Phi, psi and omega in degrees: 000150182273177184294325182291323179296322178294320179295317182296315179298319179295324180295316181299316179298321181295318180295317180298318180296321180294317180296319180296321179294319179298319180299314180297320182295314182297320180297314180296322180296317178296318178299319179295319180293328181287324184272349185292320179300316181297317180294322178297319180296318179296319180295316180298320180297319179297316180297319178297318178299319180296320180295316178300318180297320178296320178296317179296319178298317180295317178298317179296318179298318179295320179296315179300316180297318180294318179296319179297318180296315180295318181297315179299320179295317179295316180298317180298317179295319179297317178298320179295318179296316178297321178297318177296318179298316179297318178298317180296315179297318180297318178296320178297315180298316180298317179297319180296314180297317180297320179296316178298314178299321179296318178295316178299319179296318178298318178298316180298316179298317180297318179298316180297317180296316178299319180296317178297319179296319179296315177299320180297316179298317179297318178297321178297320178296321179291331179278345181302320182289002181301318178297323178295317180298320177299318178296318179299316180299317181295320178296318180295319178299319178297316181295318179297321178298318179297319179296318179298319178295320179295321180294319182292334180277348179283156174297161186297322181294320180289328178297325181288341178293336178276135182275065177085157181287340177298319179288328175295316177297321179297322179296317177298317181295322178300314181294322180293318179296320180297333181283347180273130182273325184280124179300328180293322177295321178297319179296316180297324179294318178297317180295320181290335181294336179297331180264338187259305185273319178060041177256146184293320180303321178296319178299318178295320179296320178297320180293324178290319187289332183238077185294131176196177180301319180291320182293325178293322175294325177296316178296324178298314180297320179296317179296320179296337179258015173090359178269101188229161173196160180292325178296316177297326178298317179292325175296322177293326176298318177300314179298321179294320179297317178294320178296320174301317180297329178272008179062026175262077185294326180297312178294320180300316179297318180297318181291321176297318180297320178293324177296325176301319178296323182290329182271359175250080189257128175060031178085345178264156184249134173272093187294332179295310179293320181294330177300311182289326177296314181296319178298318178295319179295322178300316179297317181295316182293321178294323180290331180266008174083021179250067185294327183297318179290321181295325177296321177295321179291329179297328177295317177293332177298317177296325179297319179295320179296317179297317180297321180292322180285330177288322178232078183296138181289155178296315176225112186296140177041054183298314180298321178297317180296317180296319178293323177297318177299319179297314180298320179296318178296324182274001177084013176266074194290323181295315178297320178297317181297320179299316182288320177300322178297322177297318178299315182294319179296320179292318180296320178294320181291322183277321181076153176081016180238055186296319183295315177295322180295319179296318177299318181292322178298316178298318180295313182292327178297317179294319181297315182294320179296317179294324178299314182291319181292328184281349181263020175296132180077000179242172175303139184296132177289123182259002179053047183293345178278359174260138181284176186293333182271001183292321181299315179296322178298313179296322180295320178297316180296325180290326185261005181292144186295331183262020182296143176256015178279072183274336179289133180299323182295327179291314177298323182299318180299315180292320179297317179298319179294314182296324177299315181291325178291315178296324176295317179298319183269002178057041176264096188293315183296315178297319179297318179298318179299315180291323180295316179298318179296319180292323178293322176296319176297319181296323181284328187268328186281154175272101184235157176288161180298320180296320181289322176299319178298319179297313181295318179295324177296321176301316181294316181297321178298316180295320179299316180293318183296323181270358180076013182283343178286356177244014181236164184297326181294341180275349183301304182296327179291319178297322177298317177298320181295319179300317181293319180295313179299320181294314179295331180276354180082011178268076189289328179296317177292323177297319178295321178297313179294322179295320178297321177295321179297316179295318181299313182291328177295316179294322179295322185277321189247349182082175183267015178229042181224139179292347177296338181272347185294314181302309178301319180294320179294323177296318178295323178298320178296323177296316180296324178293322176295329178279354185064029171263073187291335177294319178289324176297321178298318178299320179296315181295322177296323179294321177298318181296322177296317178298317181295322178295329179284328187271310184279133180290328179227192178298148181221147184294337177295336179289334185297315180297320179295318179298319179292323176297319176298317179299319181296312182291328176293322178294320178299324180274012176063032175255076185296326181298310178296321179302315181295322180297311181293323181294317178294322177297319178294320180295316179296318179295325178296318180295315184293320190265330190242337188252341177286143182290139179220108183289351185272359182249158184284169179294323178298319178293323177298316180294320178298317178295323180297318179296316179298316180297322179296316179296320179295317180295325177297319177297319180296318179296320177298317178298319180296317179296318178296319179295319178297322179294321179292319180294318179296000000 
């Protein structure tokens, strides 16, 4: 091909390419123009959605801001209200507390004022007798003046028969005191005499009448200065015995020595008083390690006994007995008991003084009873001023065949004392003997419930102290105590004694013995009387456990326990447990008592029928009670 043909061909190809390109461009342009509205609409819709979203976000932001503002305002207001409320409540509480404290303070002030007023009134009452004392002093002065005038008018020889005007004044004072009926007036007269008459005999009488540590020292000083009497000697013996009980051997020895001076009056010897003084000194000297001196005194002790047997007194230790009666009348029971014991010991040693001994036994019995009764709510009197052999001595006197202690209260006083003495000395056999006697007295005598409770408490205390409440010998006594406390309405003490009874039964017989059933059942009855039905239920369950261990199969004794359990469960509103126990009892009743048995007698059949009837009546009562509770 030539060159033109090639050019022409290239031109044609170029034109064709250009036309094809124009065609393609126009086609694409049309396609683009056709799809642009839809895309624009989609774009516009998207923009609108975005705008709406922005508006909602703005609205939400505004709402959140407004809610936050309102919430903060509300919380702040709520906090302020709560703060105001707390302040008001706090102010009210403070006002209430202050008001209460003010009232308590006012009450305390009123109580103190009332107490001061009462004390003031009492002091005024005590000061009222001042005028009486002044009158007494004037009367005594008048009487003394009359005696002095009478003495001055006597001849000189007769005046010398009087041992000084002090004794004359004392005689006048004695007659004047005897004319006063009121013991308080007599006491005031004696006290006033110390300032008015100033005679030594009156001072000695006052020291004897009001025994105490100071009065015994006063009597000692008087004895050391030669002012002695047999009555003062016995008062010094009492002081020496008390000092021995307090382990003050030095004071006891001094008082005994002063008593020796009192019993050696006018050159004659009071062998009765000297016997007890010497015996007391021997005990003190042996305790302080001076056996050589005590052995020498024992020889003189035999001399006093020989002198008494050679010339027996008409009435042994008469002054001692009279002083004991005076002390008992004045309520100085310990001093009276000490002196009565001396009278009894002397009467036993001498023999043949039954009337005096009976009087002394009655006196010491009353004194001992009052001592024990008066220490209620106070530390227990241990009778430490009685020696170790005193309990056996009292026990012999109580059990002697010719005793005149017919009054129950008299026997009671000695029994109470011996129980405490045996307890103090840990004499188990002696304590058991006295406890049994006191329990027999408690059952037979007509006593108030409170007094029976007191006596039973004494026995229970002794059982615990001696360890008898954990031994077999204590079982019957504990059973009696539970019954006495229950009848007296002292359920707490009855429960305490019952618990001890159960403990000792379990210790002795174990938890698989029918011997423990009776004590546990007794304790359950006490708990039911106390309305402690939960504790009663525990007792009945324990009994049932013991019975299941002992009996190989069902036993009619279980029926009563099951019904008791049903009753206490019903009282505690446990109807489910009540029904279970009641049904078990009914089934056991049918099996054991109501089924025919050709091997038993007619009497046994009738006995079983009666038992079954009684059991069914209890079951019916329980059903009615349960129905009433459910209704």
